[in-house]
C-alpha positions as CSV (number, residue, x, y, z in Angstrom):
1,X,0.0,0.0,0.0
2,X,2.9,2.4,0.9
3,X,4.6,1.5,-2.4
4,X,1.4,2.2,-4.4
5,X,1.3,5.6,-2.7
6,X,4.9,6.3,-3.6
7,X,4.1,5.4,-7.2
8,X,1.0,7.5,-7.3
9,X,2.9,10.5,-5.9
10,X,5.5,10.0,-8.7
11,X,8.2,9.9,-5.9
12,X,10.0,7.1,-7.7
13,X,9.3,4.9,-10.7
14,X,7.7,1.5,-10.4
15,X,11.0,-0.1,-11.6
16,X,13.0,1.8,-9.0
17,X,10.6,1.0,-6.1
18,X,10.7,-2.7,-6.9
19,X,14.4,-2.8,-7.5
20,X,15.1,-1.0,-4.3
21,X,13.2,-3.5,-2.2
22,X,14.6,-6.5,-4.0
23,X,18.2,-5.4,-3.9
24,X,18.1,-3.4,-0.6
25,X,16.1,-5.9,1.4
26,X,16.6,-9.2,-0.4
27,X,12.9,-9.6,-1.1
28,X,12.0,-12.2,-3.8
29,X,9.7,-9.7,-5.6
30,X,9.2,-6.0,-5.6
31,X,6.0,-4.7,-3.9
32,X,4.3,-3.4,-7.0
33,X,5.0,-6.6,-8.9
34,X,3.7,-8.5,-5.9
35,X,0.4,-6.5,-6.0
36,X,0.1,-7.4,-9.7
37,X,0.6,-11.1,-8.8
38,X,-1.9,-11.1,-6.0
39,X,-4.4,-9.1,-8.1
40,X,-5.2,-5.4,-7.4
41,X,-8.9,-6.2,-6.7
42,X,-7.9,-8.8,-4.2
43,X,-5.3,-6.5,-2.6
44,X,-7.9,-3.8,-2.3
45,X,-10.4,-6.1,-0.6
46,X,-7.8,-7.3,1.9
47,X,-6.7,-3.7,2.8
48,X,-10.2,-2.5,3.0
49,X,-11.1,-5.4,5.4
50,X,-8.0,-4.6,7.5
51,X,-9.0,-0.9,7.7
52,X,-12.6,-1.7,8.6
53,X,-11.4,-3.9,11.5
54,X,-8.6,-1.8,12.8
55,X,-9.3,1.7,11.6
56,X,-5.6,2.2,11.0
57,X,-5.2,4.8,8.2
58,X,-2.1,3.1,7.0
59,X,-4.3,0.1,5.9
60,X,-6.8,2.3,4.1
61,X,-6.4,1.3,0.4
62,X,-4.6,3.8,-1.6
63,X,-7.1,5.5,-4.1
64,X,-4.9,4.4,-7.1
65,X,-5.8,0.7,-6.3
66,X,-9.5,1.4,-6.6
67,X,-9.1,3.5,-9.8
68,X,-7.0,0.8,-11.5
69,X,-9.5,-1.9,-10.6
70,X,-12.3,0.2,-11.8
71,X,-10.4,0.6,-15.1
72,X,-10.0,-3.2,-15.4
73,X,-6.3,-3.1,-14.5
74,X,-6.2,-5.9,-12.0
75,X,-2.6,-7.1,-12.5
76,X,-1.3,-10.3,-14.2
77,X,-4.7,-11.9,-14.5
78,X,-6.0,-9.0,-16.6
79,X,-2.7,-8.5,-18.5
80,X,-2.2,-5.0,-17.0
81,X,-1.7,-3.6,-13.6
82,X,1.3,-1.6,-12.4
83,X,3.1,-3.4,-15.3
84,X,1.9,-4.7,-18.6
85,X,2.1,-8.4,-19.5
86,X,2.3,-10.4,-22.7
87,X,-1.2,-11.7,-22.1
88,X,-3.6,-12.2,-19.2
89,X,-2.1,-14.6,-16.7
90,X,1.4,-14.3,-18.2
91,X,4.4,-13.5,-15.9
92,X,6.2,-11.9,-18.9
93,X,6.4,-8.1,-18.5
94,X,6.4,-6.2,-21.7
95,X,7.2,-2.6,-22.5
96,X,4.4,0.0,-22.2
97,X,3.8,3.7,-22.2
98,X,5.0,4.0,-18.6
99,X,8.5,2.6,-19.0
100,X,10.7,4.9,-16.8
101,X,12.9,7.1,-18.8
102,X,16.5,7.4,-17.5
103,X,16.6,10.5,-15.4
104,X,18.4,13.4,-16.9
105,X,19.1,11.2,-20.0
106,X,19.8,14.4,-22.0
107,X,22.1,15.8,-19.4
108,X,25.9,15.7,-19.8
109,X,28.0,13.5,-17.6
110,X,30.9,15.0,-15.7
111,X,34.2,13.3,-15.8
112,X,35.0,11.4,-12.6
113,X,38.3,9.6,-12.3
114,X,39.4,10.5,-8.8
115,X,37.3,10.1,-5.7
116,X,37.7,11.3,-2.1
117,X,36.0,9.5,0.8
118,X,35.7,11.1,4.2
119,X,35.4,8.6,7.0
120,X,37.0,5.4,8.4
121,X,34.1,3.3,9.7
122,X,32.6,0.2,8.2
123,X,30.6,2.0,5.6
124,X,33.4,4.3,4.5
125,X,35.9,1.3,4.3
126,X,33.5,-0.6,2.1
127,X,33.0,2.3,-0.2
128,X,36.7,2.9,-0.6
129,X,37.1,-0.8,-1.5
130,X,34.3,-0.6,-4.1
131,X,35.8,2.4,-5.9
132,X,39.3,1.0,-5.8
133,X,38.3,-2.3,-7.3
134,X,36.5,-0.4,-10.1
135,X,39.8,1.4,-10.9
136,X,39.1,4.8,-9.5
137,X,42.0,6.6,-7.7
138,X,40.7,7.0,-4.2
139,X,42.0,9.3,-1.4
140,X,40.3,8.8,1.9
141,X,40.5,11.0,5.0
142,X,40.5,9.6,8.5
143,X,41.1,11.3,11.8
144,X,44.4,9.7,12.7
145,X,47.2,7.7,11.2
146,X,46.1,4.7,13.3
147,X,42.7,4.8,11.7
148,X,44.3,5.2,8.2
149,X,46.3,2.1,8.8
150,X,43.3,0.2,10.1
151,X,41.2,1.0,7.0
152,X,44.0,-0.1,4.6
153,X,44.5,-3.3,6.6
154,X,40.7,-4.0,6.6
155,X,40.5,-3.5,2.8
156,X,43.6,-5.7,2.2
157,X,42.1,-8.4,4.4
158,X,38.8,-8.3,2.5
159,X,40.6,-8.5,-0.9
160,X,42.8,-11.4,0.4
161,X,39.7,-13.3,1.4
162,X,38.2,-12.8,-2.0
163,X,41.4,-14.0,-3.5
164,X,41.4,-17.2,-1.5
165,X,37.9,-17.9,-2.6
166,X,38.7,-17.4,-6.3
167,X,36.6,-14.3,-6.6
168,X,39.5,-12.1,-7.7
169,X,43.0,-12.4,-9.2
170,X,46.2,-11.3,-7.5
171,X,46.7,-8.7,-10.2
172,X,43.4,-7.2,-9.3
173,X,44.2,-7.1,-5.6
174,X,47.5,-5.3,-6.3
175,X,45.8,-2.9,-8.6
176,X,43.0,-2.1,-6.1
177,X,45.5,-1.5,-3.3
178,X,47.6,0.7,-5.6
179,X,44.5,3.0,-6.1
180,X,44.2,3.8,-2.4
181,X,45.8,6.7,-0.6
182,X,45.1,7.4,3.1
183,X,45.5,10.8,4.7
184,X,44.5,12.8,7.8
185,X,44.4,16.1,5.9
186,X,41.1,17.1,4.5
187,X,42.8,19.6,2.1
188,X,44.2,16.6,0.2
189,X,40.8,16.3,-1.4
190,X,41.3,19.6,-3.3
191,X,41.8,17.9,-6.7
192,X,39.4,15.0,-6.7
193,X,36.4,14.9,-9.0
194,X,33.9,13.4,-6.5
195,X,33.8,13.4,-2.7
196,X,31.7,10.9,-0.8
197,X,31.0,11.7,2.9
198,X,30.6,8.7,5.1
199,X,30.9,10.0,8.7
200,X,28.7,9.9,11.8
201,X,25.0,10.4,11.2
202,X,24.8,13.7,13.0
203,X,23.7,16.9,11.2
204,X,26.0,19.3,12.9
205,X,29.1,17.2,12.1
206,X,28.1,16.7,8.5
207,X,27.2,20.4,7.9
208,X,30.6,21.5,9.2
209,X,32.3,19.0,6.9
210,X,30.3,20.2,3.9
211,X,31.2,23.8,4.7
212,X,34.9,22.8,4.6
213,X,34.6,20.7,1.5
214,X,32.9,23.6,-0.3
215,X,35.9,25.8,0.5
216,X,38.5,23.1,-0.3
217,X,37.2,21.5,-3.5
218,X,37.4,23.2,-6.9
219,X,34.2,24.3,-8.8
220,X,32.4,21.4,-10.5
221,X,33.4,18.8,-7.9
222,X,30.4,16.7,-6.8
223,X,29.8,16.5,-3.1
224,X,27.9,13.3,-2.1
225,X,26.5,12.2,1.3
226,X,25.8,8.6,2.3
227,X,23.2,9.7,4.9
228,X,20.3,7.3,5.4
229,X,18.1,9.6,7.4
230,X,19.1,13.3,7.3
231,X,17.7,15.7,4.6
232,X,20.3,16.1,1.9
233,X,19.1,19.6,1.2
234,X,20.3,20.6,4.7
235,X,23.9,19.8,3.7
236,X,23.5,21.4,0.2
237,X,22.2,24.6,1.8
238,X,25.5,25.3,3.7
239,X,27.5,25.3,0.5
240,X,27.8,27.8,-2.3
241,X,27.1,24.9,-4.8
242,X,23.8,23.3,-3.8
243,X,23.4,22.1,-7.4
244,X,26.5,19.9,-7.0
245,X,25.3,18.1,-3.8
246,X,23.6,14.7,-4.1
247,X,22.8,11.7,-1.9
248,X,24.5,8.4,-2.6
249,X,23.0,6.0,-0.1
250,X,25.0,2.8,-0.1
251,X,23.8,-0.3,1.8
252,X,25.9,-2.2,4.4
253,X,28.1,-4.0,3.6
254,X,28.9,-1.7,0.7
255,X,31.3,-4.2,-0.8
256,X,28.5,-6.7,-1.2
257,X,25.1,-5.0,-1.4
258,X,24.3,-4.0,-5.0
259,X,21.9,-1.1,-4.4
260,X,22.7,2.6,-4.2
261,X,19.8,5.1,-3.8
262,X,20.6,8.3,-5.7
263,X,18.8,11.2,-3.9
264,X,18.4,14.6,-5.5
265,X,17.2,17.7,-3.8
266,X,15.1,20.5,-5.3
267,X,18.5,22.2,-6.1
268,X,20.5,19.3,-7.5
269,X,21.6,19.8,-11.1
270,X,20.4,17.3,-13.8
271,X,24.0,16.6,-14.9
272,X,24.9,15.7,-11.3
273,X,22.2,13.1,-11.2
274,X,23.3,11.8,-14.6
275,X,26.9,11.6,-13.4
276,X,25.8,9.8,-10.2
277,X,24.0,7.2,-12.2
278,X,27.1,6.7,-14.4
279,X,29.5,6.4,-11.5
280,X,27.2,3.9,-9.7
281,X,27.1,1.8,-12.9
282,X,30.9,1.9,-13.2
283,X,31.4,0.5,-9.7
284,X,29.1,-2.4,-10.6
285,X,26.1,-1.3,-8.5
286,X,22.4,-0.8,-9.4
287,X,21.0,2.7,-8.9
288,X,17.5,3.8,-8.1
289,X,16.5,7.5,-8.1
290,X,14.2,9.3,-5.7
291,X,13.6,12.6,-4.1
292,X,14.9,14.0,-0.8
293,X,12.5,12.9,1.9
294,X,12.8,10.8,5.0
295,X,13.6,7.2,4.4
296,X,14.1,7.5,0.7
297,X,12.6,4.4,-0.9
298,X,13.9,1.4,1.1
299,X,13.6,2.7,4.7
300,X,10.3,4.5,4.0
301,X,8.8,1.1,3.0
302,X,10.8,-1.2,5.3
303,X,10.5,0.5,8.7
304,X,6.7,1.0,8.8
305,X,6.4,-2.8,8.1
306,X,8.8,-3.5,11.0
307,X,6.9,-1.2,13.3
308,X,3.6,-2.9,12.4
309,X,5.2,-6.3,13.3
310,X,6.2,-4.9,16.7
311,X,2.7,-3.6,17.3
312,X,1.3,-7.0,16.3
313,X,3.4,-8.8,18.9
314,X,2.8,-6.1,21.4
315,X,-0.9,-6.6,21.1
316,X,-0.5,-10.3,21.7
317,X,-1.9,-11.0,18.2
318,X,1.0,-13.4,17.5
319,X,4.4,-14.3,18.9
320,X,7.7,-12.9,17.5
321,X,8.7,-16.4,16.4
322,X,5.4,-17.0,14.6
323,X,5.6,-13.6,12.9
324,X,9.1,-14.2,11.7
325,X,8.2,-17.7,10.5
326,X,5.1,-16.3,8.6
327,X,7.1,-13.7,6.7
328,X,10.0,-16.0,5.8
329,X,7.9,-19.0,4.8
330,X,4.8,-17.2,3.6
331,X,6.5,-14.3,1.8
332,X,10.0,-15.6,1.1
333,X,11.7,-12.9,3.0
334,X,15.3,-13.7,3.9
335,X,14.8,-12.7,7.5
336,X,11.7,-12.2,9.8
337,X,11.1,-8.6,11.0
338,X,12.3,-9.3,14.6
339,X,15.5,-11.0,13.3
340,X,16.1,-8.1,11.1
341,X,15.4,-5.5,13.8
342,X,18.0,-7.2,16.1
343,X,20.6,-7.2,13.4
344,X,20.0,-3.5,12.4
345,X,20.0,-2.4,16.0
346,X,16.9,-1.4,17.9
347,X,18.4,2.1,18.6
348,X,19.0,2.6,14.9
349,X,15.6,1.4,14.1
350,X,14.0,3.7,16.6
351,X,15.8,6.7,15.3
352,X,14.7,6.0,11.7
353,X,11.1,5.4,12.8
354,X,11.2,8.7,14.7
355,X,12.5,10.4,11.6
356,X,9.7,9.0,9.5
357,X,7.1,10.1,12.1
358,X,8.4,13.6,12.3
359,X,8.6,14.0,8.5
360,X,5.2,12.6,7.5
361,X,3.2,13.3,10.8
362,X,1.4,10.0,10.2
363,X,0.1,8.6,13.5
364,X,0.7,5.1,12.3
365,X,4.4,5.8,12.0
366,X,4.8,6.6,15.7
367,X,7.3,4.1,17.1
368,X,5.8,1.2,18.9
369,X,6.1,1.6,22.7
370,X,7.8,-1.8,23.1
371,X,10.6,-0.7,20.8
372,X,11.1,2.5,22.9
373,X,11.1,0.5,26.1
374,X,13.7,-2.0,24.9
375,X,16.0,0.8,23.7
376,X,15.6,2.7,27.0
377,X,16.6,-0.5,28.9
378,X,19.7,-0.9,26.7
379,X,18.5,-3.9,24.8
380,X,19.5,-2.7,21.4
381,X,19.8,-6.1,19.6
382,X,22.6,-8.5,18.8
383,X,25.3,-5.9,19.4
384,X,24.1,-5.7,23.1
385,X,23.5,-9.4,23.5
386,X,19.7,-8.8,23.8
387,X,16.9,-7.3,21.8
388,X,13.7,-9.0,20.9
389,X,15.7,-12.1,21.6
390,X,18.7,-12.9,23.8
391,X,22.1,-13.8,22.3
392,X,25.0,-15.7,23.8
């Protein structure tokens, strides 16, 4: 239902919504393709029944579902729904008038050969490795020489493991390591073509960094943030080049996950979006494009689902084990919602849910009380040894 709303609002294309959830969450099928498979008339009836019983606005069927059903667009069984099919009942998707055009397809693409990465954490380290393996010259900035050494050692260890498993050749390992330069001096990024910020998820720290990057980097350099929850426009607004600022939301671990959400603000230039798509393709990732609002695509669809699961268990409707089993066996999800929450971290999940609630002011997005109580008690998931479940 949320995905249908995203599509109706033209926040993202049907292809990008579905690709984001398949690649970002490991779902076997995107939500819009799943609605087509279930049948839009059936989906409408289920949502309407849920709304009538619970009066939760989030379950009220999105108007587009009713409009499509009225028009005879019921999904695969009618040959047309969110997608068009070769014939009624066929799983083969065919081109139609709604095929998403590549964003900014007529825009020029800026030359990007050198990349700067700011940060030394897990995400930053993965991003450095990805760019180096793709042949980009990468300069990364860490706060100390010790952290520089740890990043380089971590990347070397990752590449050595890939070498031992036959996923990469020794020449490729040597080439990738040869592309990486570590430094503790931010001004060393003066000559790069693209800077990717991957530091702590705190607005004050990020805005200070973007102010510095704006002064250090030459005109035309693209400044990208990996933020997963903060407004990209807040970072763009502290620079003299808001058109050159874009979101590049990688997923953890960056060296493995194929998805990158490209997030443009109201000020981002079309050639910056086109360049971001080109760069993401060159590093072997799949990009989806969306606007600058809380949660982007994946988190905006994922976390309300997780919050609903908590409320379901909280209301003694079903146990956490049964809910997890139902979603894994019944829907083919790689992890149940409570397994996933414990892996992500309940504190991180709570922060994202708060962000969604503040942005959309939707009562149903208010964090489940049980989640807040667990975080207050320090039970933040696997990393703490206890979350919805206890760990050895």
